[in-house]
N, C-alpha and C positions, 0 to 999 in steps of 0.2 A: 296422453296426460294421465298420470296415476293419481288415484285418491288414496292418500295415506293417512291413517289414523294413529295418533300418538296417545297412549292410554296409560292410566294408572288407577289401581284400585285403592279407594279410601277405606281403611279399616275402621272398626269401631273405636280403636285406640288412636284416633287422630284428633286434631284440634277442630272438631266440628261440634260446636257447643249449642245446646238449647238452654237458654237462660230461664230459670224459674220465674214465672209471672210475678211472684211476690217481690223479686228484686227490682224488676222494672217499675212496679207500682211504688215501691219504697223510694226509688230514685226520683220519681216524679213528685211524690208527696213532699219529700224533703228539698225539692228544687235543686237536686244535684245534677245539673244539666250535662256536665261532662261525662259523668258515670252513665247517665241515661243514654247518651250518644254511643258510648263504648258498648254498652249492653245491646243496644239496638243494632250496632254494626256487626257484632259477632254472632247474633242469634241465628243458629242453624247453619253457620258458615265455618269453614276452616279459618282459624285465627291468623295463620300465616300461610300464604300460598307456597306450596312446594314448587320450587323454581324449575325443576328438571324438565317437566313436560313442555312448558312454555319456551324454555331454552332450546330443547330439541326441535321444536317447530321452527324456531328462527334458524337453527343450524341447518335443518333440512331445506328450508327455503333458500338459504345462501348457497348450499351445494347445488340445488337445482338451477339457480340463476347462473352459476359458474359453468354448468353443463349446457346452458341454453334451453333448458326444459321448463315446462310450465306445470309442474305437479301441484296438487292441492294438499295442504297439510291441515288436519283437523285435530284439535285437542279435546280429550274427554277425560274427566276425573270424576269418579262416582263410586259409591258403595257397590259391592258385587251385584246386588239385586237390581240396581238402577243403571248399570252400565250397559248401554245398547250400541251396537255397531251395525250400520246399515248393510244390506246385502251387496251393494255396489262397491264396497271397500275393496281396494286392490291389495292392501296389506295393512296389518295392525302391528305397531311397535309398542311393546309394554316396557316400562321401567319398573323394576321389581325390588322392593325391600323385603326383609325376612318375614315380618309379620303378615305381609300381604301375599306371600308366595302361594299358599294353598288356594286362596280365592282366585289369584291370577291364573294358576294352572287350570282351574275348572273352566274359567272363561275361555282360555286359550284352546283347551280341548274342544269346547263347543264350536268355536270359530273354525277350527280346522275341519270339524265334521261338516260344516257349512261350505267348505271349500275356500275359505279365506286364509291366505298365508299369514303366519304369525312369526314375529321375531321378538325374542325376550332378551332384555339387557338389564343393566343396573347392578348394584353391589351384590345382591344375593346370587345373581347369575354368574358374576365374576368369581364368587367364592365356591359355588357348587355348579359348575357348568354341565357336568354329566347328568345331574338331576334335572336341570332345566331343559336340557335337550330332549328329554322324553315328552315334553309338552309343547314343542315348537318346531317349525320348519327350519328356523335358523336361530342361533344365539349370537349375541355380541358381548364380548368381555372387554374390560378396560374402559377407556374413555371414548366417547362417541365421535369426537371430531375426526378421528382417523378412519372411521368405517363408513361414514355416510355416503361418500362418493362411490365406493364399491357397492354398497347396498342399492343405490339408485341405478347404477349401471346394470346390476343383475335384474332388477325389476323391469327396466326398459328393454333389456335384451331377451330374457327368457320368462319374465313374468313371475319369477319366484326367487326367494333369497337362497344363498348358499348355506350349507349347514352351520358354518362357524365363521364369524368375523372377529379377528383379534385386534382390538384397538390399541392395547398398550397405553402409553402415556405420551401426550404431546409435550414437546420441549418448551415452546413459547406460548404464553397466554395473551399475547398481543393480538388486537383486532378481533376478539371474540364478539359475536353478535349479541345484541340485547335480547332478552327474552321477549317473545311476542305475546305480551299480555293482552287479554281481551279488553274491549272498551268497558268503562265502568258500568254502563247499563246492562252489559252482558255478563258481568262477573257473578259467579257463585263463590265469591271470595270476600273475606273481611277486608274493608277498605283502609285499615289502619297502618299496615306495615308492608314495605317493599323489600324483598330480599335482594342482596347485592353481594356478588362474589368478588373477592380481591385476591385470593390465592388458593392454591391446592397443595396438599401434602403436609406432613408433620414429621419433625425429626425425632420426636419421642415415640416410644413403643409401649404404651399402656396396654396391659394384657387383655383388657376387656374391650378394646377399641380396634376397629378394622381400618381406620383411616390410613395408617402407614402402609398396610399391605395393598390397599385399593389405590391410593393416590401417590404412594411413594414416600420415602424417608427424606426427600429433599423438598424444601419449600420452593414452589414456583409462583412468582408474583405477576399479577397483571400490571401493566404500566400505569403509573399514577394518573397520567393524562387520560387514559382510557376510562378510568373510574370517574374522574371529574366530568368527562364528556357525557357519560351515561347519566349521571345525576342531573346535569344541566338539561339534558334532553327530556328527562321526566319533568323537571320544573317548567320548561318552556311549553311542553305539550298539554299542560293542565292536568296530567295524571297525578301530579304531586300537589298537595296543599298543606296548610299549616297543621292539619290534624294527622298527617302521615309522618311516620318515622321510617328510617332505613334499618335493616338488620343485616349486618355483615356475617355471612354464613360460614366463614372460615372457622376451623376448630380453634385457632389462636390468632385473633386479629391484632394483638398488641405487640408481638415480638416473634422472632424466629429463634427458638430456644431448643437446645439439646442438653438436657440436664445430665445425661449419661457421660458426656464428654466435656462438660463445663463450658458450653458455647452459648452465648446470648448475643444475638445481633438485632439491634433495634433500628438500624439505618432505614430500612424500608418503611417501618411503622411510623417513624418520625416524619419522613418525607410525606407519607400519605396524610397524616394528621395535619401537617402544615397546609396541605392543599385543600383539605376539607373545611378548615376553619372559616374561610371567607364565604362559603356557600350558604351559611345560615341554616343548616339542617340539624335535626336531632337524630340520634341513632343508637342502636344497641349492638353489642358485639359479644364475642366469646374470647376469653383470655385467661391467663394464669394469674393467680393472686399476687405473684411475685412482681407484677407491674408496679405495685405500690413501693417497691424498693428503689425505683428510678424516679427521682423528683422531676427531672426534665420531661421524661416520657409521660408522667402522670399529669403535669401541667398541660402538655400538648393534647393529651387525650381529652381532658375536660374542655379545653378551648375549641377542639374540633367538633364538639357537639355530642360527645358520648354521654348519655344520661343513664345507661344501664349496661352492666357487664355481667354476663353469665360466666360463673366461675365453678369449675369442678373441684370442690373441696373433697368430695367422695367419701371421706371417713374422718373421724376424730381420733383414730388409733394409728399411730405412726407405723406399727408393724403391718397393718393392712396396706398402708400406702406403699411401703417397701415391697410387699408381695405383688402388687399390681403394677409396679414400675412407675408410680407417681412420685418420683423422688424429688421433684421440685417443690412439693408441698411439705411444709413443716408445721405441725399442729401448734407448736409453741409460738409461732409467728402469726397465726390466723388473726387474732384480735387486733394486733398492731396494724396489720395490713388492711383489714376491713375498715378500721377507723381512718386510715389515710385516704381510702377511696371515698368514704362518706364525707370527709372534709372537702373533697373536690366535687361534691354534689353528684356522685355516681352511685346509683342504686345497685344492689347486688341480687341477682338470681343465684342462689346457692344450691348447687347440685350435690346430693348425698345418696350413696348407694348402700342399701341394707343387705346383709347376708354375706359379707366378706368373711374370709376364713377365721379371723380373730373376733368376729362379732358373736356375742352371747345375747340373750334376751335383754340384758341391760342396755343394749345399744338404742333401744326405742326411746326410753326416757331421756337418755343423754342427748339424743338427736333433737328431740322436741325442745329441751331446755336451751340448747345452743342456738337453734333456729330462732326461738322467741327472743333471745337476748341480742343477737347480732345480725340476723339475716332479714332482708326486706321481703323477698319473694322466694319461698322455698320450692325446690323441685326434688321430690323424693322418689327413688326408684328401687326396684329389686334388682340385685345382681343378675345380669342376663348374659349367658355365654353364647354370643352370636357365632354362627358358623364362620370359620375362617380366622377366628381370633386365637391368640395363644391361650386365652382362658378356656375356650371350648376344647382345644386339643388336650390341655392338662386335665380337665374334668372328665373328658372321654377316657383318657389313660387310667384315671383313678376310679372309673366305673361309677361316677356320680351323676351322670346325665340321666334324668328321669323321664324326659319327654322329648320327642322329635317332632311334635306338632308345632310347626313354625308359627302358626297363628297365636300361640301362647308366648312367643318370644317378643313381647311388647313392653318390657320393663315393669310390668305390673303383675306377672304371674311367676310362681316359683317352678322352674323346670329342671332343677338340679338338687342334689342333697347337700344342704349346708353342713359345716363341720361341727358347730357348737350349739345347734338347735335343730329341731325337726322342721321339715318343710312346712308343716301346718303352723308351727309357732312363728316361722318367718312370715308366712302370708297373712296370718292374723295380726301379727305385730305391725306389719306394713300398713294394713288397712286402718289399724288403730292410730298410727302416727298421722296418717292423712286426715282422719276425722278430727284429731286434736289440733294439728297446726292450722287447719282451715276452719276451725270453729270461729264464730263471729267475734267473741272476745279477743282471741289471739290475732285475727286479721286486723281488727280495729287497733289493737295494741301495737302491732308492728307499724301500721300506717302512722299512728300518732308519734311513736318513737322516731320514725324516719323524718317526719315533718319538723322535728325539733333538733335534728343534728346540727352541730356547729359547722359552718362552712368557712374555709380559709379566705382571707382578704384577697380580692381580685378575681375570685371564682364566681361565675354566674350563679346568682342565688334567687330562685323563684320564691314566691310567697309560701308561707307554711301551708296554706290551703292547697296550692298547686302540688306541693310535694306530698301532702297527705293523700290527695286524690290519685296522683300518679303511682303511688304504692298500693293503695287499696284496690284500684281497678284491676290490675293483673292478678292480685290475690283472689279477687272474685272469680276470675276466669279459671285459674288453677284450682280454686276451691271446688269447682264442679267435680273434681276427682274425689273429693271427700264426701260429696253429697249423694253419689250414685254408686251402684255396684257395677264395676266395669264388665262383669260377666253377663250383664243384661244387654243383649245385643240391640234391644229396641231403644234403650235410653242412654247407653254408655257414651260419655263424652269426656275423654281424658286426654292428658298432654302426651305429646309424641316425640319428645327429644330423645330419640334412640341413638345408641352409640354407632349404629351403622348408617344412620341418616339423621344427622343432627339439624333440626330446623326448629327454631324457637324464637319467640319474640313477644313484644308487649306494645301497648299503645304509646303514641307520642306523648310527651309531657304537655299537659294543658298550659296554654298561654305562656309557653317558655320560648 
């Protein structure tokens, strides 16, 4: 029986929040019970569990059972300084994203010196396998489902992994195991959100995003009945309660769209939403703003319990959108589409990238103004050329990459030379935008505006108070980014919706 550890380094730029005591005190004094519970739940914990390690544990256990083996799988997620692996570990499997790569390599090198075999996998390893191989006994590229059986066979037979496992992509997502979540009393996780995978792949090829290269340009869907069964299992186990929401981790939960070739297929999305509606859940997802152009899809989305949609607006400049391949976004249609979502009681997490090639210093004021007028929960990032993306390749050719310190590839540091401003101007402007959009007056203003949105007849309409709280609470969480300097490793608590590993969520709607 092998003792196998599945590990992931939590970086400073993860959703591990430390709530300022004054916020907790204010929530109690004003008797804002829901906000107090939200702040209590997130204090010192990642706001949304990264699903990968817990899914890999379930995948490993399933592979071991199929082999008639009785291996132990342990999950550990911690900052570099707090990640400890016991000496009796037979192997350690790391999943690696870009910002965590340097810390992961240091830990892996130490484990190998101790004689513990290390296998590195994940998106960064898939993009830069030769780099990762210098710090591992074995690397795994592609998707894990195709490699686990071979890995276990090698550990059973010779006690060590082979140098390379090439996973590629699995064709069918049917029958995937549920992540092996820890029991609530054992969790170092925020209790509010459960990530849920419904598909992989993306037909679009935005230059800053690595999803298409990593997961493929064809959407692969989980069977709807598998998703419903997973949700029901959570409900029946007691793991789910009325304070929890699901987060659909797909890059585009609402349709299968290829804007380059004029293809838009909503068949799967509509089938999924019809199946979710009777379950009585609330959830958040990611999707394109163009969902607002399909009245039937929008009605189904709201009826299925979607209360928040993360939308990549990316820019208010159409030339920027064309440059990065975001051709489905039309700036002239933003407001009309936003209003349609708001009329369906769907909040917007609006994502904006600063530092695109047509951006000048004027982008900062323009972004703040648009966010304050139309967006419920802003997510602002610096353009980050992740390795393996078309953006990174282009900036490399143009000699504009300034740093290859992967720990700075966290969407909050400038690692390239912008075209129309200096790196210092961009970084200073980015910090200033954060301070402004997450100031108390602006957060309260957005929550109040959202609470007063008109809602179409027949759409679930919570009280204005519930809507106000459900917008303010995630703003308080994201506001941590504006209150601290992310360079301060002791106190930095910032959002982590990276383009190479998009995981982002918010609390369930209160009393909804």
